[in-house]
C-alpha positions in Angstrom: 25.8 77.4 -57.4 29.0 76.6 -59.3 28.8 76.2 -63.0 29.4 72.7 -64.5 29.6 71.1 -67.9 27.6 68.1 -66.7 24.2 67.9 -68.3 23.2 65.2 -65.8 24.1 67.3 -62.8 22.3 70.3 -64.2 19.1 68.3 -64.7 19.4 66.7 -61.3 19.6 70.1 -59.7 16.5 71.3 -61.6 14.6 68.2 -60.4 15.6 68.5 -56.8 14.4 72.1 -56.7 10.9 70.8 -57.3 9.4 70.0 -53.9 7.9 66.7 -55.0 7.0 65.1 -51.7 4.7 62.1 -52.2 2.3 62.2 -54.1 3.2 65.6 -55.6 5.1 65.5 -58.8 5.7 69.3 -58.7 6.4 69.5 -62.4 9.2 67.0 -62.5 7.6 64.8 -65.2 6.9 67.8 -67.4 10.5 68.9 -67.1 11.7 65.4 -68.1 9.2 65.3 -71.0 10.4 68.7 -72.3 13.8 67.0 -72.9 12.4 63.7 -74.2 9.9 65.1 -76.7 12.5 66.6 -79.1 14.0 63.1 -79.2 10.8 61.7 -80.6 9.3 60.3 -77.4 5.5 60.3 -77.2 4.4 61.2 -73.7 1.3 60.0 -72.1 0.2 61.5 -68.7 -1.7 58.9 -66.6 -3.2 60.4 -63.5 -4.9 58.1 -60.9 -6.2 59.7 -57.8 -3.6 62.2 -56.6 -0.8 60.5 -58.4 0.8 61.7 -61.7 2.4 59.1 -63.9 4.3 59.4 -67.2 4.6 56.7 -69.9 6.9 58.0 -72.6 8.0 55.9 -75.5 10.2 56.2 -78.6 9.4 53.6 -81.2 6.5 51.3 -81.9 8.3 47.9 -82.3 9.7 45.5 -79.8 11.8 44.8 -77.9 11.0 47.5 -75.3 13.6 48.7 -72.9 11.9 50.8 -70.2 13.6 53.0 -67.6 11.4 53.1 -64.5 11.6 55.5 -61.5 9.8 57.9 -59.3 9.8 61.7 -59.0 8.4 61.7 -55.4 10.6 61.9 -52.4 10.2 61.3 -48.7 9.6 64.4 -46.4 12.9 66.1 -45.5 12.2 66.0 -41.8 13.2 69.1 -39.7 14.7 71.4 -42.3 16.7 73.3 -39.7 18.8 70.1 -39.3 19.9 70.2 -42.9 23.3 71.9 -43.6 21.6 73.5 -46.6 17.8 73.7 -47.4 16.7 70.3 -48.8 15.1 71.7 -51.9 17.8 74.3 -52.6 20.4 71.9 -54.0 24.1 72.8 -53.6 27.4 71.2 -54.8 30.0 71.0 -52.1 33.3 69.1 -52.0 32.3 67.0 -55.0 28.8 66.1 -53.8 25.3 67.2 -54.7 23.2 67.7 -51.7 19.4 67.8 -51.6 16.4 65.7 -50.9 16.1 63.1 -53.7 19.7 63.5 -54.9 20.3 59.7 -54.5 16.7 58.5 -54.3 16.1 59.0 -57.1 16.3 62.3 -59.0 20.0 61.7 -59.9 18.9 58.5 -61.7 16.1 60.3 -63.4 18.5 62.9 -64.8 20.8 60.1 -65.9 17.9 58.4 -67.7 17.3 61.5 -69.8 20.8 62.4 -70.6 21.6 58.8 -71.5 18.7 58.8 -73.9 19.8 62.1 -75.4 23.2 60.8 -76.3 22.0 57.4 -77.4 19.3 58.8 -79.8 21.8 61.3 -81.2 24.3 58.5 -82.0 21.7 55.8 -82.9 18.6 57.6 -84.4 17.5 54.4 -86.1 17.9 52.1 -83.2 15.9 48.9 -83.1 12.9 48.3 -80.8 11.7 51.0 -78.4 12.9 53.0 -75.5 10.4 53.9 -72.8 10.2 55.6 -69.4 7.7 54.7 -66.7 7.8 57.4 -64.1 5.5 57.7 -61.1 5.0 60.2 -58.2 3.7 57.5 -55.8 6.6 55.1 -55.0 7.6 56.4 -51.5 3.9 56.4 -50.4 1.1 53.9 -50.6 2.1 52.9 -54.1 -1.5 52.3 -55.0 -2.0 54.7 -57.9 1.4 54.7 -59.4 3.4 52.0 -61.3 0.8 49.3 -60.5 -1.9 51.3 -62.3 0.3 52.1 -65.3 1.2 48.5 -65.6 -2.5 47.5 -65.5 -3.1 50.1 -68.3 -0.3 48.7 -70.4 -1.4 45.1 -69.9 -5.0 46.0 -70.8 -3.8 47.2 -74.3 -1.2 44.4 -74.6 1.7 46.8 -74.5 4.6 44.7 -73.1 7.9 45.7 -71.5 10.7 43.3 -72.3 13.5 44.7 -70.2 13.0 47.2 -67.3 15.9 49.1 -65.6 14.8 50.7 -62.4 17.0 53.6 -61.1 16.8 52.7 -57.4 20.0 53.4 -55.4 21.4 49.9 -55.5 25.1 50.6 -55.1 26.9 50.1 -51.8 30.3 51.8 -52.1 30.8 52.6 -55.8 28.4 53.0 -58.7 27.7 49.6 -60.2 29.3 47.5 -57.5 25.8 46.0 -56.7 22.7 45.6 -58.9 19.4 44.2 -57.7 18.1 41.3 -59.9 15.2 40.6 -57.6 13.5 41.5 -54.3 12.1 39.6 -51.4 8.3 39.6 -50.8 6.8 41.8 -48.1 3.8 40.6 -46.0 2.3 42.7 -43.2 0.1 41.3 -40.4 -2.2 43.4 -38.2 -3.2 41.4 -35.1 -5.7 42.4 -32.4 -5.8 40.3 -29.3 -8.9 40.6 -27.2 -9.0 40.5 -23.4 -11.2 41.9 -20.7 -10.5 45.3 -19.3 -10.4 45.8 -15.6 -8.7 47.3 -12.5 -5.2 46.3 -11.9 -6.0 45.6 -8.2 -8.6 43.0 -9.3 -6.9 40.9 -12.0 -9.2 37.9 -11.4 -12.0 40.1 -12.8 -10.1 40.9 -16.0 -8.1 39.2 -18.7 -4.8 40.9 -19.8 -4.3 40.4 -23.6 -0.7 41.5 -23.3 0.1 38.6 -20.9 -1.8 36.3 -23.2 -0.1 37.3 -26.5 3.4 37.6 -25.1 4.2 33.8 -25.3 2.8 33.7 -28.8 4.9 36.6 -30.0 8.0 34.9 -28.5 7.1 31.7 -30.4 6.7 33.7 -33.6 10.1 35.5 -33.1 11.8 32.1 -32.4 10.2 30.3 -35.3 12.5 29.0 -38.1 10.9 30.0 -41.4 13.4 28.8 -44.0 17.1 28.7 -45.0 16.8 31.0 -48.0 18.4 29.8 -51.2 21.0 30.6 -53.8 19.2 33.8 -54.7 17.6 35.0 -51.5 18.5 35.3 -47.8 16.3 33.5 -45.3 12.8 34.8 -44.5 12.7 37.2 -41.6 9.9 38.1 -39.1 9.9 41.4 -37.3 7.4 42.9 -34.9 7.0 46.6 -35.8 4.3 47.8 -33.3 2.9 46.8 -29.9 0.2 48.9 -28.4 -2.1 48.4 -25.4 -3.5 50.2 -22.4 -5.2 53.5 -21.5 -3.9 54.2 -18.0 -1.6 53.0 -15.2 -4.4 51.4 -13.1 -6.3 49.8 -16.0 -5.7 46.3 -17.4 -6.1 46.8 -21.2 -8.9 45.2 -23.0 -7.0 44.9 -26.3 -3.5 44.6 -27.6 -2.5 45.6 -31.1 0.5 44.0 -32.7 1.8 44.8 -36.2 4.5 42.6 -37.8 6.2 42.1 -41.1 7.7 39.2 -43.1 10.4 39.8 -45.7 10.2 36.5 -47.4 12.0 34.5 -50.1 10.8 32.0 -52.7 11.1 29.1 -50.2 7.7 30.4 -48.7 4.6 32.0 -50.1 2.4 34.6 -48.5 -0.3 31.9 -48.1 2.1 29.4 -46.4 3.3 32.1 -44.0 -0.3 33.1 -43.1 -1.2 29.5 -42.4 1.9 29.0 -40.1 1.2 32.2 -38.2 -2.4 31.2 -37.5 -1.3 27.7 -36.4 1.1 29.3 -33.9 -1.5 31.8 -32.5 -4.1 29.0 -32.2 -1.7 27.0 -30.0 -2.0 29.7 -27.3 -5.9 29.8 -27.2 -6.1 33.5 -28.0 -9.2 35.5 -28.9 -8.0 37.5 -31.8 -8.6 39.1 -35.2 -5.9 39.1 -37.9 -5.7 41.1 -41.1 -3.1 40.7 -43.8 -1.6 43.1 -46.4 0.6 41.8 -49.1 2.9 44.6 -50.4 4.6 42.4 -53.0 5.6 38.9 -53.9 9.2 38.0 -54.4 10.6 38.3 -57.9 13.8 37.2 -59.6 15.5 38.0 -62.9 17.9 35.2 -63.4 20.8 35.3 -65.9 19.6 36.7 -69.2 19.9 39.5 -71.7 19.3 42.4 -69.3 21.5 41.1 -66.5 24.3 40.4 -68.9 23.9 43.8 -70.7 24.0 45.6 -67.3 27.1 43.8 -66.1 28.8 44.3 -69.4 27.9 48.0 -69.4 29.3 48.5 -65.9 32.5 46.7 -66.8 32.9 48.8 -70.0 32.3 52.2 -68.3 34.0 51.6 -64.9 36.0 48.4 -65.2 34.2 47.0 -62.2 32.7 43.5 -61.7 29.2 43.8 -60.2 27.5 41.7 -57.5 24.0 40.5 -58.0 21.7 41.0 -54.9 18.1 40.6 -53.8 18.5 42.3 -50.4 16.9 45.4 -49.2 13.3 46.6 -49.2 10.7 46.4 -51.9 10.6 48.4 -55.1 8.1 49.0 -58.0 9.8 46.1 -59.7 7.3 43.9 -57.8 4.6 45.3 -60.2 6.5 45.0 -63.4 8.2 41.6 -63.0 4.9 39.6 -62.9 4.2 40.8 -66.5 7.1 38.7 -67.7 9.6 41.6 -68.0 13.2 41.1 -67.0 13.9 43.6 -64.2 17.2 45.0 -62.9 17.8 47.9 -60.4 20.8 50.0 -60.9 21.4 53.4 -59.3 23.8 55.5 -57.2 25.3 54.7 -53.7 22.5 54.3 -51.2 24.3 55.4 -48.0 22.4 58.7 -47.5 18.9 57.9 -48.9 16.0 59.2 -46.7 18.6 60.9 -44.4 19.3 64.4 -43.4 21.8 65.9 -45.9 21.0 63.3 -48.6 23.7 63.5 -51.2 25.3 61.9 -54.3 28.8 62.2 -55.7 28.8 64.5 -58.7 31.1 62.3 -60.7 28.8 59.3 -60.1 25.9 61.0 -61.9 27.8 61.2 -65.1 29.1 57.6 -64.6 25.6 56.4 -64.1 24.4 58.2 -67.2 27.2 56.6 -69.3 26.3 53.1 -67.9 22.6 53.6 -68.9 23.7 54.7 -72.3 25.9 51.6 -72.7 23.0 49.4 -71.7 21.0 51.0 -74.5 23.9 50.3 -76.9 24.1 46.6 -75.7 20.4 45.9 -76.2 19.1 48.3 -78.9 22.0 49.5 -81.1 
């Protein structure tokens, strides 16, 4: 491993070495807290189920600027397919390779080093700095940020501004920031038929045949046009399963689908429209729903302006606001009234074999985070 003067790179390397596959934190939060405690942060470990969470705060007054992120990573997949072992980080040709380099241990390291410099230069800053870190973002997300937010809300501890370190950038650090996310609604449909022999279809009822026109209607349905902040709502079938053998007409057909929806619809309106379409085809079915998160939006305000100004100051770039992509833990934080923005490294290699981040981008990201602290709390 080559030596470097970059504190952010060195901390990112130490974090990647910890095999923190969801929901295992593998000591990452303790490592971060060992750097934050000397700065005056008070750390609170909040464990729910198998998930470790950290709430660390410096200061007792408002406003509160919280950095939010996750120490857990997705499984690396077949490790023999990696050029280097995924949890043995290596720097090569100006890039740091390892699982979590971009999503999102690079951002976590940048959080810490930004706080170190800011506190050193502004020990009497106004308000409070906080970090909300979970080990259950890549998994079910049931015992992570959502539980920490519930804990904070129960004691009336409010976050004013939240900066999430998700890899938001497309080509260069800071070229895109997320100021909102679409909602995500899952449907689990079971269509009932009558099992039978394929040679005697008059004695059976094939649920695949029955549901196919309904699925076609759902796929062709126009849901909305989107709006100035969100792209149009999309519907995607993610799983179709039926049958037990080549000579057997199946008795059931399972269909899973997902909506990524904008503020022109609600989860409730989409559920009603799906049921109306299914009922047109006289199906015998059961349908369950799971709402992963409602859409949220942080319009122009102090946090968006400070983030844009910080990116401009550090990089000279103008940034694009976006609500595209998947969900994030912002869906749990925004409903409390907090302004939420996501800013992190380039997302081209996240969840892939040979995940990597440009070394120079780590320090750039840290400097942007520091400048946001200056803009809001200095």
